N, C-alpha and C positions, 0 to 999 in steps of 0.2 A: 815969417812963415817957415815951418819946419820942412826939410826935405825928406824926413823919415816917413815911409808909407805907413798907414794905419794897420794895426793887427787885431784880429778877432780871437778872443780868448773864451773857450767853452769849458765850463766846469761840470763834470758828470756827477750826478747824485750817487751816493753809496748804494750798491745793490749786493744782496747776498748771492752766493753761487747757486746755480740751478742744478739740482740733483734729480736723476731718474734711475729707477731700477728696471732693467730690461729682462732679467731672469733671476729666479723663477717667476712664473706668472702669478698674479694675485689670485688667491684662493686655491692654489695648486695643492694636490694631495700627494705626498711623497712617503716613501718607506724608510723607517729607521734603519740604521746600519748601512745605508747606501749614501755615498758621498753626494753632497748637495753643492752645486756650483752657483755662486752668487755673482751676478754681473750688473754693473751700473756705469753711469757716466756723470761727470760733474764739470761744469764750466763757469767761468767768471768773466765779467766784462773787462776788468783790469788785468786779472792774472791768467786768463785763458783756461787751458785744460787743467782741471784739478783732479782727474781720475785717480792719480796715484795717492791722493790725500783722502780718498773715501774710507770712512770707518764703518764697519759693519757690526751690528749688534742684534740680539734677540731679547725680547722681554723675559724669556724663560732661561736662555743659556748664557746671557751676558754678551761680552765682546767676542766677535767671531774672527776678526782680522781686518787688514787694511789693504786697499788697492782697488782698481777697477774690476778685478776678478779675484774672488776668494772661493776656495773649496773647503767645505767643512764636513765632518762626520760626527760632530758632537751634539747634534740636535736630537733630543729625546722625544718620545711620543707626546703629542699635544698640539694645541693651536698656538703658533708662534707669530708674533708681530715682528717682522724684520725691518730694521731701520738702516738706511744708508745716509751718512752725513759727511759734509766737507766744509772746511773753514778756509777762507781766503787770507791774503796777507794783511788785510785790514781787520781781521778778527771776526768777520761776518760769517755765519754758518747757515748753510742750506741743508735740507733733509728731504727724504722720501720714505714712505712706509708701505708695506704690503703685509697681507696675512696669508700664512700657509699652514697646512695641517700635516703633521708627521704621524704616521700610524705604524704599528708593528707589522712585520712581514705577513702577507696574506695567509690565512688559514682557510682551507676549503670549507664550504658550507656543509651543514648536516641536514638530512631529511629523513623523516620517520613516517611510515604509513601507519596510521592509528586505527583505521577501519577499512575493510572488514578484516577479520582474523585470517591468518594464513590457512589455506586448505579449505576455505569456505566453499560450500556447494549451494547453488541457487537454481531455481527452475527457470527455464527459458521464458523470455517475455517479462521477467521481473526486473525493474530498474535496480541496479546495484549502486549504493552510495559509497564513494571513496573519500576518505579524509586523510590529510597529512599535515605535519608540522615541519617547518624549515627554519633554521637559525644560521646566522653568519656573524663573524667577529666585527664586521663593519657595516654591512647592509642590513637595515632594519626590516626590509620587506623583500622577499624573494618570490618569483613566479614559479609555481609548481606546474610542471608539464606531465600529463598522464598519457600512458600508451599501453596497448595490449599486443602481445606477441601474435595474436590472430587477427586483430582488427586495426592495428596501427594507432595513430593519435586518437585520444578519447576526449581531450579537453584540457583546460588550464584552470588553476585556482586551488585553494586549500581544500575545497569540497566540491565534488561533482556527483551527479547521479545519471547513469547511463544504462541502457539495456545492452546485453552482450549476447553474441551468438553461441550456439551449442559448441562445447569443446573445452579443453584444458587450456586456460589462459595464464600467461605470466604477465602480471600487471606491474608496471614500473612508474615510479614518481621521480622526476629529475628536476634539479635546480642548477642555475648558474649565477655566480655572484658578479659584481661589477668589475672584478679583476679577471673574469673569464674562468675561474675555478669552478668545477662541476662536482656534483654529488648525486647519487641516486639510491633508491631502495626499491625492492620488488617483493612480490608474494605470488603464490599460486592460487588460482581460483577456478573452479569447475562449474560450467553451466550445463545442466542436464535437461534433456528434452522431456516434455510433459505431454500427455494426451489431451485432446480437446475437452473442453468443459461441456458436459451434457446435462440438460435439465428436462424433466418430464413435468408438463403443466397440468395435464389431465389424462386419465381420471385421477381423482384424489386417492391417496393411499388408503387401502382397506375397503375400497368400493365393492359393493355386492350388487350383482344384476342377475336377472333370470336368463336362462338359455334362450337364444333367439333375439335378445336385445341388441340393437345396433350400437356398439360402443365406439366412441370417438377417442382417438389417442392424439395428443399434441405435445410438442416439445421443441427444444432449440439446442443448437450445438455451436460453439465458438472455438476457433483455433487460437493458439497462444499469440498469434500475430494479429488477432482481432477479426480475422475473416470468418464469415458465417458459413457453417457446414450443415445448417438445418435441413436444407433440401436433400441432403444425402443421408439423413437419419435412417437407420435400418431397425425396424420394429420386429421383435420376435416374442413368442410365448413359450414358456417352459413345457407346456402341454401340447400345443398345436403347431409349434415351429414358426415359420415366417408369417408375418401379418401384412407387411407392406413397407414402402420406402417414402420418406418425405417428412416435412414438418408436421403434417396432419394426415392421419390415416384412420380408417374405420373398419370394423368387422362385426358381423352379426352371426358368425358361425363358430364362436368359441364354445368348446365342449364344457360341460359342467365340471367343476373342480376349482382348486386354488391355483391360479396362474401367476407365475412371476413374469411380468412384462418387462422386456429389456429394450431400451433405445440406445443404439451404438453409432458412433461416428468415427471415421478414420482420417487422420491428418495426412498431409503430403509427405510427412516424414515416416509414415507407416505406423504411427501410434494410434491406438484405439481407445476412446473414452466411452464410458457407459453410465447409464442411470437405470435403476430398477424400481418397479412399482408392483405391489401385490393386488391382484384383482380376483374376486371370488365370483364364479358363475354357478348359479344354483339351477337345479332342474325346474321345469315349469311348476308353478305353485299348485298344490293339491289342497282342496278345501278340507277343513276338519270333518271328523265324523262324530255325530252325537247320537246317543241312545238313551231312552228313558226307561229305568228299571221299575220305578214306582211313582205314582200308582199305575196299575195295568190299564191298558187301553180298554175302554168300555166298563170300567169298574163303577160300582155304585157305592157312594159314600154317604154317611150320615152328617147332617148339618150339626154344627156345634162341636164336632169332634176334630181333634188335631189331624192334619194330613201330612204324611211323609212324602217329600219330593226327592227322588234320587235319579241321577243320570251319570253317564260317562261321556267324556269329550277328549278326543285325541287328535293330534295333527302330525303328519309325516315329518315336518321340519321342526315344529315347536314342542312335540311330545304331549304330555298330559296338560289339558286346558281346563280340567275340572274346576279349579278355583275361580275361573272366569265365567262359569255358566250363569246366564241370566234367565229368570223364570217370569213368565207372564200368563195371565188367564184371560180368555176371550170375554169373560163375564166380569172379573174383578180387576182387570188391568195388570199393571206391573206389580209383581209380588216382591215384597221387601226382602233385600239381601241378595247376595250372589254366592254361588258355590254348587258343587256337585250334589250335596245333600243338604236339604233345608226342611225344616218342620214348620208348617203353617198352622197357626192356632185353629183356624177354621176356614172354610170357603162358603160363600153364599149359596143358598139353595138354588138349584137349577143345573143346567147343562154347561159344562166348562170344556173348552179346548185349552189344555195346558201345554205350553211350549217352552222347551229348553233351547237356548241359542248361545252361540259363541262366535268370536271373530279371531282369526289367527293374526300374527304380527304383520302379515302382508295384506291384511284387509279382507281376506276371503271369509265369508260367513257360512255358517251351517246351523241347522236346527232340527229338532224332532218334536213331535206333538202326540198327545194322547187325548182322548175324549172321556170325560167322566161325568157322572150325574150325581149331584149332591141332593139327597132327599131330606125332608123335614124330620127332625128327631122326635116330634110329637106323633102319637098313634091316634088315629081317628076311631071313636067308639061308635 
């Protein structure tokens, strides 16, 4: 029996070195021309620390150096895959990879206001649409911030539509890129005050009424901020002056003539809006006048003979109404045709009341009559 104590022999399997990249961070974005420091670690079970043996390389730039820390300035713009590798005494190699982006030095963004045009003037209450374009060497999308020298921030985005207060505004569009570089553009814009919008609903344009008719006036007024001013409408006539105040007024005392009716409303800013309407007031209607010239009243006529009918018809407003004279006979009824002068082939034998009548455009009638006797044309023997 041996007196030598037993021994345990352990054989370790071959392992490649463990490599890690600690700087820069994976997916880091760096600037060309700025030194880039590469830091890593490598260790091996048999050989221990292999940091000094780390070899650094780029898929775009090739070998960058050796060691646990390497500083390089040779990386061009682009997406680089950086590799750190280390080989132990047994020839086994371990590696680690990261991806970084090298970009050229930052250029400030550019912003351009495309609408409205500089110096634009708009009426108060009208939404103004602002549009702008912004570009950057690295950021594909930039947030446009809008502001007014009078109202402050207006909104964000490439396109906004906002109402502005009265005054001379300096409108600015500003952007900031991911590196903190800023850019802005501005333009001048003026918002002018406008008077209230006034509308007359009645009477209709060109309405004609007789004196003494109670005429109703109605309308509405709206300020630029949407507030109703209808209750404050002031109504006037070019001939009679003040009519009344309110959304609806009435008057039966307008004098004859052509009136220009005005409805006016004044805003809180002191601006007055107006609407006008023409109204004709006529004197009270006077009936036409008719006179029969032929045949004479009481005339005796012979049957079978032509009879001349003649009359005049005039009206204060319509003038000569002769062409519309209608003739009738109490014995023969309506006589054919109209007009101031008519020739009837004959009238029946007997006593006739001949009437000439007219109606003016306002419906007022008038007539005149004569009585004639038509005798037989045969002589009794």
